[in-house]
Structures are given as C-alpha cells and as structure tokens.
LUMMI-482189 format. One record per residue (C-alpha): residue in one letter; x, z, y. Coordinates in steps of 0.001 Angstrom, whole numbers. Each point is the difference from the previous one (the first is absolute). Layout:
% residues N
{resn = A; east = X; up = Z; north = Y} $
...
% end
This chain:
% residues 331
{resn = M; east = 2265; up = 21173; north = 10240} $
{resn = I; east = -655; up = -2610; north = -2677} $
{resn = G; east = 2003; up = -3118; north = -779} $
{resn = G; east = 1497; up = -2479; north = -2405} $
{resn = S; east = -623; up = -3673; north = -718} $
{resn = T; east = 711; up = -2428; north = 2837} $
{resn = S; east = -2717; up = -2292; north = -1399} $
{resn = C; east = -2526; up = 2813; north = 462} $
{resn = N; east = 1173; up = 525; north = 3566} $
{resn = E; east = -2297; up = -2421; north = 1821} $
{resn = L; east = -3081; up = 1283; north = -1847} $
{resn = M; east = 963; up = 3654; north = 367} $
{resn = Q; east = 820; up = -308; north = 3706} $
{resn = A; east = -3480; up = -1403; north = 563} $
{resn = I; east = -1572; up = 2725; north = -2161} $
{resn = T; east = 1818; up = 2857; north = 1729} $
{resn = N; east = -788; up = -1470; north = 3446} $
{resn = N; east = -3704; up = -93; north = -881} $
{resn = Y; east = -52; up = 3478; north = -1551} $
{resn = S; east = -1554; up = 2502; north = 2428} $
{resn = K; east = 84; up = 3290; north = -1937} $
{resn = G; east = 3625; up = 809; north = 723} $
{resn = E; east = 3375; up = -1581; north = 634} $
{resn = V; east = 1589; up = -1728; north = -2996} $
{resn = I; east = 3343; up = -1773; north = 357} $
{resn = Y; east = 1047; up = -2696; north = -2488} $
{resn = S; east = 3714; up = -747; north = -276} $
{resn = S; east = 1041; up = -3362; north = -1449} $
{resn = L; east = 2806; up = 959; north = -2376} $
{resn = G; east = -286; up = -2155; north = -3142} $
{resn = S; east = -1685; up = 777; north = -3313} $
{resn = Q; east = 2929; up = 1791; north = -1616} $
{resn = A; east = 525; up = 2072; north = 3139} $
{resn = G; east = -3694; up = 871; north = -157} $
{resn = I; east = 439; up = 1362; north = -3523} $
{resn = N; east = 3191; up = 1840; north = 924} $
{resn = G; east = -1531; up = 1431; north = 3172} $
{resn = Y; east = -2994; up = 1330; north = -1919} $
{resn = E; east = 2241; up = 1588; north = -2630} $
{resn = N; east = 2332; up = 1689; north = 2506} $
{resn = K; east = -2993; up = 1037; north = 2144} $
{resn = S; east = 1222; up = -1743; north = 3146} $
{resn = I; east = -3397; up = -1733; north = 139} $
{resn = S; east = -3364; up = 1277; north = -1245} $
{resn = A; east = -973; up = -3269; north = -1708} $
{resn = G; east = 1962; up = -3050; north = -1116} $
{resn = F; east = -1305; up = -3557; north = -27} $
{resn = V; east = 1176; up = -2680; north = -2427} $
{resn = S; east = -770; up = -3683; north = -516} $
{resn = K; east = 1221; up = -249; north = -3567} $
{resn = E; east = -1152; up = 1258; north = -3374} $
{resn = L; east = 905; up = 3644; north = -573} $
{resn = T; east = 1607; up = 776; north = -3359} $
{resn = S; east = 1078; up = 3114; north = -1880} $
{resn = E; east = 3548; up = -668; north = 1254} $
{resn = D; east = -1206; up = 868; north = 3495} $
{resn = F; east = -1126; up = 3425; north = -1269} $
{resn = G; east = 2869; up = 1119; north = -2219} $
{resn = G; east = -1668; up = -1235; north = -3173} $
{resn = R; east = -3450; up = 1424; north = 709} $
{resn = T; east = -2907; up = -2169; north = -1116} $
{resn = P; east = -3216; up = -676; north = 1921} $
{resn = K; east = -3558; up = 861; north = -910} $
{resn = S; east = -2648; up = -2240; north = 1532} $
{resn = I; east = -3182; up = 1695; north = 1166} $
{resn = K; east = -3351; up = -1270; north = 1192} $
{resn = R; east = -882; up = -102; north = 3675} $
{resn = T; east = -795; up = 3534; north = 1012} $
{resn = S; east = -3274; up = 1094; north = 1570} $
{resn = N; east = 1955; up = 2300; north = 2296} $
{resn = V; east = 3501; up = -744; north = 1223} $
{resn = S; east = 838; up = 3717; north = 5} $
{resn = D; east = -506; up = 25; north = -3791} $
{resn = L; east = 3338; up = -1799; north = -268} $
{resn = V; east = 1911; up = 3121; north = 1031} $
{resn = K; east = -1853; up = 2710; north = -1928} $
{resn = N; east = 2184; up = 2079; north = -2359} $
{resn = P; east = 3065; up = -2240; north = 318} $
{resn = K; east = 3102; up = 366; north = -2145} $
{resn = P; east = 3229; up = 947; north = 1813} $
{resn = N; east = 1612; up = -3476; north = -95} $
{resn = E; east = -3144; up = -2096; north = 6} $
{resn = S; east = -170; up = -3189; north = 2074} $
{resn = I; east = -2982; up = -2156; north = 860} $
{resn = S; east = 81; up = -3734; north = 664} $
{resn = I; east = -2928; up = -2037; north = 1311} $
{resn = S; east = 168; up = -3787; north = 161} $
{resn = F; east = -2182; up = -691; north = 3034} $
{resn = G; east = 520; up = -3668; north = 872} $
{resn = K; east = 764; up = -3295; north = -1733} $
{resn = D; east = 2438; up = -2252; north = 1810} $
{resn = A; east = 1135; up = -3543; north = -764} $
{resn = L; east = 3520; up = -1394; north = 98} $
{resn = L; east = 541; up = -3385; north = 1623} $
{resn = I; east = 2828; up = -2387; north = -827} $
{resn = I; east = 999; up = -1472; north = 3357} $
{resn = Y; east = 2339; up = -2887; north = 667} $
{resn = K; east = 1284; up = -2381; north = 2645} $
{resn = A; east = 848; up = -3269; north = -1705} $
{resn = P; east = 2869; up = -2333; north = 935} $
{resn = K; east = -693; up = -2591; north = 2699} $
{resn = W; east = -230; up = -2847; north = -2545} $
{resn = W; east = -2743; up = 1798; north = -1961} $
{resn = D; east = -3200; up = -2065; north = -188} $
{resn = S; east = -3081; up = 1914; north = 1155} $
{resn = Q; east = -1860; up = -1254; north = -3089} $
{resn = L; east = 2218; up = 2287; north = -2062} $
{resn = D; east = -1406; up = 3039; north = 1862} $
{resn = N; east = -3428; up = -922; north = -1360} $
{resn = Y; east = 1196; up = 236; north = -3608} $
{resn = L; east = 2694; up = 2705; north = -61} $
{resn = S; east = -1065; up = 2851; north = -2287} $
{resn = F; east = 1893; up = 2735; north = -1814} $
{resn = Y; east = -1318; up = 1460; north = -3220} $
{resn = T; east = -218; up = 3566; north = -1298} $
{resn = K; east = -174; up = -1091; north = -3645} $
{resn = S; east = 2877; up = -2407; north = 137} $
{resn = D; east = 1842; up = -1815; north = -2755} $
{resn = S; east = 3409; up = -1662; north = 116} $
{resn = D; east = -1456; up = -2952; north = 1922} $
{resn = T; east = -1757; up = 1973; north = 2736} $
{resn = D; east = 2232; up = 3076; north = 375} $
{resn = W; east = 968; up = -1271; north = 3408} $
{resn = L; east = 339; up = 3187; north = 2048} $
{resn = S; east = 2426; up = 1573; north = -2443} $
{resn = K; east = 2140; up = -3152; north = 33} $
{resn = I; east = -116; up = -189; north = 3794} $
{resn = Y; east = 1276; up = 3571; north = 383} $
{resn = K; east = 2690; up = -581; north = -2642} $
{resn = G; east = 1206; up = -3010; north = 1970} $
{resn = D; east = -888; up = -2377; north = -2842} $
{resn = M; east = -2453; up = -2192; north = 1931} $
{resn = S; east = 297; up = -2052; north = 3183} $
{resn = W; east = -2780; up = -1089; north = 2338} $
{resn = E; east = 373; up = -3552; north = -1318} $
{resn = V; east = -467; up = 1117; north = -3622} $
{resn = L; east = -3090; up = 1982; north = 1000} $
{resn = A; east = -1392; up = -3035; north = 1844} $
{resn = H; east = 542; up = -2215; north = -3066} $
{resn = K; east = -1745; up = 2550; north = -2242} $
{resn = I; east = -3037; up = 140; north = 2304} $
{resn = Q; east = 47; up = -3785; north = 208} $
{resn = Q; east = 51; up = -392; north = -3779} $
{resn = K; east = -2620; up = 2676; north = -657} $
{resn = H; east = -2526; up = -1565; north = 2367} $
{resn = E; east = 1122; up = -3667; north = -194} $
{resn = L; east = 784; up = -245; north = 3701} $
{resn = K; east = 1609; up = -3430; north = -35} $
{resn = S; east = -5; up = -630; north = 3764} $
{resn = I; east = 2408; up = 2843; north = 846} $
{resn = N; east = 3668; up = -803; north = 605} $
{resn = V; east = 2444; up = 2762; north = -932} $
{resn = P; east = 3569; up = -424; north = 1315} $
{resn = D; east = 2939; up = -302; north = -2376} $
{resn = T; east = 1543; up = 3255; north = 1243} $
{resn = S; east = 113; up = 3640; north = -1115} $
{resn = T; east = -1376; up = 2509; north = 2493} $
{resn = S; east = 509; up = 3597; north = -1080} $
{resn = F; east = -2681; up = 2618; north = 553} $
{resn = I; east = 758; up = 2723; north = 2533} $
{resn = T; east = -1573; up = 2933; north = -1809} $
{resn = Y; east = -1176; up = 3263; north = 1540} $
{resn = T; east = -876; up = 3264; north = -1704} $
{resn = R; east = -802; up = 3544; north = 1049} $
{resn = E; east = 2405; up = 2947; north = -80} $
{resn = S; east = 657; up = 2080; north = -3116} $
{resn = G; east = -2678; up = 2707; north = -305} $
{resn = S; east = -2649; up = -2164; north = 1630} $
{resn = G; east = -3345; up = 48; north = -1767} $
{resn = T; east = -540; up = -3615; north = 1035} $
{resn = R; east = 3257; up = -1001; north = -1697} $
{resn = D; east = -921; up = 1880; north = -3187} $
{resn = A; east = -3451; up = -1605; north = -42} $
{resn = F; east = 1479; up = -3466; north = 567} $
{resn = S; east = 2477; up = 404; north = -2860} $
{resn = E; east = -2691; up = 1346; north = -2327} $
{resn = L; east = -2432; up = -2811; north = 788} $
{resn = T; east = 2493; up = -2880; north = -103} $
{resn = K; east = 2657; up = 1283; north = -2435} $
{resn = A; east = 2487; up = -1095; north = 2675} $
{resn = N; east = 2517; up = 2812; north = -370} $
{resn = N; east = 3151; up = -1843; north = 1086} $
{resn = L; east = -240; up = 785; north = 3692} $
{resn = Q; east = 3648; up = 810; north = 713} $
{resn = K; east = 651; up = -3312; north = 1788} $
{resn = A; east = -3054; up = 266; north = 2233} $
{resn = N; east = 88; up = 1024; north = 3640} $
{resn = V; east = -1441; up = 3483; north = 491} $
{resn = A; east = -2801; up = 663; north = 2499} $
{resn = N; east = -853; up = 3660; north = 608} $
{resn = S; east = -3632; up = -568; north = 1000} $
{resn = N; east = -2784; up = -2548; north = -185} $
{resn = N; east = 594; up = -924; north = 3652} $
{resn = L; east = 3680; up = -646; north = -635} $
{resn = M; east = -922; up = -2078; north = -3073} $
{resn = V; east = -2277; up = -2144; north = 2156} $
{resn = Q; east = 2705; up = -365; north = 2641} $
{resn = G; east = 2654; up = -964; north = -2548} $
{resn = V; east = -2049; up = -2586; north = -1866} $
{resn = S; east = -1486; up = -1566; north = 3150} $
{resn = A; east = 3460; up = -306; north = 1622} $
{resn = N; east = 1495; up = -2233; north = -2691} $
{resn = Y; east = -1205; up = -3230; north = -1583} $
{resn = G; east = 245; up = 190; north = -3773} $
{resn = S; east = -813; up = 3732; north = -167} $
{resn = I; east = -2289; up = 1916; north = -2343} $
{resn = G; east = -1089; up = 3646; north = -197} $
{resn = Y; east = -3020; up = 2239; north = -461} $
{resn = I; east = -2160; up = 2297; north = 2125} $
{resn = S; east = -2997; up = 2296; north = -159} $
{resn = Y; east = -3366; up = -1634; north = 637} $
{resn = S; east = -491; up = 2305; north = 2993} $
{resn = F; east = 2539; up = -2294; north = 1740} $
{resn = N; east = -2032; up = -3122; north = -789} $
{resn = N; east = -606; up = -506; north = 3722} $
{resn = K; east = 3682; up = -945; north = 372} $
{resn = I; east = -568; up = -3248; north = -1940} $
{resn = T; east = -805; up = -2344; north = 2879} $
{resn = K; east = 680; up = -3613; north = 905} $
{resn = K; east = 2410; up = 1191; north = 2692} $
{resn = S; east = 2045; up = 2025; north = -2512} $
{resn = G; east = 394; up = -2968; north = -2348} $
{resn = L; east = -676; up = 2333; north = -2912} $
{resn = H; east = -2166; up = -832; north = -2990} $
{resn = A; east = -1408; up = 2197; north = -2765} $
{resn = A; east = 361; up = -1408; north = -3499} $
{resn = A; east = -2878; up = 16; north = -2462} $
{resn = I; east = 22; up = 2445; north = -2895} $
{resn = N; east = -1591; up = -1466; north = -3119} $
{resn = D; east = -1407; up = -2747; north = 2277} $
{resn = V; east = -1670; up = 2470; north = 2423} $
{resn = V; east = 1110; up = 492; north = 3620} $
{resn = L; east = -1337; up = 2766; north = 2231} $
{resn = G; east = -1298; up = -1474; north = 3260} $
{resn = N; east = 2242; up = 198; north = 3074} $
{resn = D; east = 337; up = -1458; north = 3491} $
{resn = Q; east = 2374; up = -2729; north = -1192} $
{resn = L; east = -2808; up = -1329; north = -2224} $
{resn = G; east = -2690; up = 526; north = 2624} $
{resn = D; east = -2147; up = 2750; north = -1564} $
{resn = R; east = 1167; up = 3609; north = -465} $
{resn = Q; east = -3121; up = 1158; north = -1843} $
{resn = H; east = -467; up = -2336; north = -2978} $
{resn = I; east = 2247; up = -1015; north = -2843} $
{resn = Y; east = 1393; up = -3454; north = -677} $
{resn = K; east = 377; up = -1512; north = -3469} $
{resn = I; east = 2229; up = -2757; north = -1294} $
{resn = D; east = -1832; up = -2899; north = -1605} $
{resn = N; east = 2272; up = -2082; north = -2239} $
{resn = M; east = -1138; up = -3219; north = 1639} $
{resn = K; east = -988; up = 1017; north = 3545} $
{resn = G; east = 2490; up = 2753; north = 797} $
{resn = L; east = -841; up = 3091; north = 2037} $
{resn = A; east = -3616; up = 494; north = 1089} $
{resn = I; east = -1942; up = 2923; north = 1441} $
{resn = D; east = -2543; up = 1762; north = -2214} $
{resn = I; east = -2538; up = 1686; north = 2278} $
{resn = D; east = -1684; up = 1699; north = -2962} $
{resn = F; east = 2880; up = 2473; north = -251} $
{resn = T; east = 1612; up = 2203; north = 2631} $
{resn = N; east = 3587; up = 1239; north = -112} $
{resn = E; east = -1363; up = 3475; north = -811} $
{resn = D; east = -1921; up = -1418; north = -2978} $
{resn = A; east = 3198; up = -1467; north = -1398} $
{resn = I; east = 2125; up = 3109; north = 600} $
{resn = A; east = -2632; up = 2237; north = -1612} $
{resn = G; east = -571; up = -2454; north = -2854} $
{resn = K; east = -3701; up = -411; north = 773} $
{resn = K; east = -2356; up = -2871; north = -864} $
{resn = G; east = 2304; up = -1460; north = -2622} $
{resn = V; east = 2854; up = -851; north = 2382} $
{resn = H; east = 3253; up = 1959; north = -9} $
{resn = Y; east = 3130; up = -158; north = 2146} $
{resn = E; east = 2401; up = 1571; north = -2467} $
{resn = F; east = 2879; up = 1055; north = 2273} $
{resn = T; east = -1356; up = 3452; north = 890} $
{resn = R; east = 1202; up = 3584; north = 62} $
{resn = D; east = -1483; up = 3376; north = 964} $
{resn = F; east = 622; up = 2217; north = 3007} $
{resn = T; east = 259; up = 3595; north = -1227} $
{resn = I; east = 185; up = 3435; north = 1621} $
{resn = L; east = 1914; up = 2768; north = -1764} $
{resn = F; east = -490; up = 3677; north = 823} $
{resn = G; east = 83; up = 3465; north = -1536} $
{resn = P; east = -2927; up = 2416; north = -288} $
{resn = N; east = 2314; up = 2866; north = 942} $
{resn = S; east = 986; up = -1491; north = 3354} $
{resn = K; east = -231; up = 2372; north = 3000} $
{resn = S; east = -2018; up = -2608; north = 1907} $
{resn = I; east = -2287; up = -921; north = -2914} $
{resn = N; east = -3262; up = 856; north = 1795} $
{resn = E; east = 733; up = -2266; north = 2973} $
{resn = L; east = 1304; up = -2678; north = -2360} $
{resn = L; east = -3188; up = 42; north = -2095} $
{resn = I; east = -2156; up = -466; north = 3096} $
{resn = F; east = 2129; up = -2982; north = 1003} $
{resn = I; east = -40; up = -1477; north = -3533} $
{resn = S; east = -3776; up = 300; north = -270} $
{resn = W; east = -305; up = -1942; north = 3284} $
{resn = F; east = 1988; up = -3091; north = -991} $
{resn = I; east = -331; up = -190; north = -3816} $
{resn = N; east = -3158; up = -1443; north = -1501} $
{resn = F; east = -1194; up = 2838; north = -2251} $
{resn = D; east = -3363; up = -841; north = -1611} $
{resn = S; east = -1885; up = 3069; north = 1136} $
{resn = I; east = 1514; up = 301; north = 3474} $
{resn = P; east = -1287; up = -2363; north = 2728} $
{resn = F; east = 2849; up = -2395; north = 796} $
{resn = S; east = 735; up = 137; north = 3722} $
{resn = P; east = -1168; up = -3247; north = 1679} $
{resn = N; east = 3094; up = 173; north = 2205} $
{resn = A; east = 2256; up = 243; north = -3055} $
{resn = K; east = -1813; up = -2880; north = -1725} $
{resn = K; east = 486; up = -2143; north = 3094} $
{resn = V; east = 3753; up = 693; north = -98} $
{resn = Y; east = 196; up = -1086; north = -3660} $
{resn = D; east = -1930; up = -3173; north = 778} $
{resn = E; east = 2232; up = -919; north = 2923} $
{resn = A; east = 3136; up = 604; north = -2083} $
{resn = G; east = -1325; up = -1955; north = -2990} $
{resn = I; east = 391; up = 2993; north = -2308} $
{resn = V; east = -2691; up = 550; north = -2654} $
{resn = P; east = -1057; up = 3696; north = -252} $
{resn = I; east = 326; up = 1515; north = -3495} $
{resn = C; east = 208; up = 3539; north = -1403} $
{resn = N; east = 2036; up = 642; north = -3149} $
{resn = I; east = 1138; up = 3599; north = -486} $
{resn = Q; east = 2770; up = 1305; north = -2231} $
{resn = I; east = 1302; up = 3525; north = -601} $
{resn = W; east = 3683; up = 382; north = -872} $
{resn = D; east = 904; up = 3288; north = -1706} $
% end
C-alpha cells in the first residue's frame, strides 16, 4: 500500500486505476501521515505535497542527482538509512472565494493577490489575521484600478477564512507562498472537497485548494478563483478551463489564448503562475517491495530515458498536473 497527501489523492487514484501491471492501493492520509507511514513502514511509499526539509529526516540533508538512465540504478548499493524522494508533478494552488452579496462583479475582474507583496498589497496575510474586511479590500481594488463606478457599502463585512488541517502539505505550501502564518482563527477543512464545500456554503468566505479541484469552480457553485500576480488559471466560472486570463489595468480580466494553464504552471513561454508546489513520492531502497514499487514508479514518472506511458500522461493532463522529475537522495 502507498499513501499520503490528500491533494495527490485524485491524481493517484486515477494513476492506480489505470495501472495494469499489478494492484496498487493509494490511501489518502495527509502529507505528514505519508512521511510517518513511510518511516514506520506501514506503507511502502509516502506521498507529500509540500517541500521536504532536513527536519523531516532527522537532520539528514539531500543530494540532488540527475535523471537516471535506469530507474533501478537508484537502489544500487544503498546505505542502511537512505531515503529517496522524487518530485513527479507540479501542482498549482488556487485562492477561492465567495464574495458577499453586495460585491460588484467588476471587482472579480480586478482582484489579484501578490507573491512579492509590500505593506500595501499584503492582503492575504491581513485577511487571515482578521485585519481586513471585504469593504476595505473592495476600496483597495477600486483605488488601484480607478474603478469610480463601483459603490461599496458603509459597513464592515468580516472574511470567513478557511485553512487546511495541521500537517497538510497544502497548508504548509499556502503559508510558505503567502507568508500568512496566523491561521488559528480560520475554519479547518480536512480535504480539498471539504474546503470547496465550506467556502461555497457561505457568502464572504475565502480559502485555497489544489488545482486538480479546478473543476469545482463553476457558476452554480458561486465560487471564483482570484488572480495571482494578475494571472488567473482558466475555469468553468470564467468560461474556458484551458487558457489563462490576465488582468489589464484598464480593461480588467481577459482571456489570453496564447497560453494554456499548463504553460503558466510550468513557467513556459515567459508566463508564470507563481502559486505552485510539487507532488513528491518518498521511498526507501531497502523496502521489501522495492522491485514492484520501481516498476510502478517507472510507469507513472516521466524519466527521460524511459517511455512515459500514454495512459499516465493522459491522467496528468486531465488532472492539470505538469509532469516533472527531480530526484534527491537523503542519507
């Protein structure tokens, strides 16, 4: 059995269902549980959706290696406590929200959060601290883009904030990307699905999800995805799930058919959606099931010299995950 990150779950369920060389069961446990399960040998491989650090390995440091010409080379002459991690997919994080009923739809076309924020644009951190209301945010958008025709009520509507559970890779990635570390007051959702349910159920809510749940952002749900550095990944609410949208200072949000969502997540062609994190598998070369595990890994990870399974590639495409292959040895 393998398991770990709940954000990896949808992708890994599809991968294991399409794998025909043996039965592989993925258990959705959470990133920290994936690490713990690997270490205590209750699972043969752990999956995480956050950056691994030396703290996760008792102070051991990683050594990056080039893509191997033979996956079995990874387990030759291993050290007793050696661990191997392979980042195999790049995922995006989406900031989702359901604005109050008074919110003008024009504001949706200009709302953007920024990864390199200063004191005037550090909005997400202030929202999660409880230091910003929806009205203040509306006024800031209005001032930034000179939207004079929008009427903002003279009230103070608090944000209903949602975060993931402690130990979640998605939560760690969100905090790292936004510097929003004051999450104690936020409602806790234990999965991406529960995050979607919580935010969509309440006007004035905000949260974050994995891009693999982008199909939940629909007109019926009332959810919107905010721009990051003026770039929004296409979704059903906007009308196109394949191409990105950009904010123009004068015209607002507009589709850019020259760039797909995958281009932006991968940072190709000069466009970059900067809220991304890696999906990573963690395993040991001394595992009893290492031979079966290596066959499975070589099927769904895009090693240069090994033909990438068309069925696996199709699963990545449908999930919106960009295949990568970054290998590290921890000893």
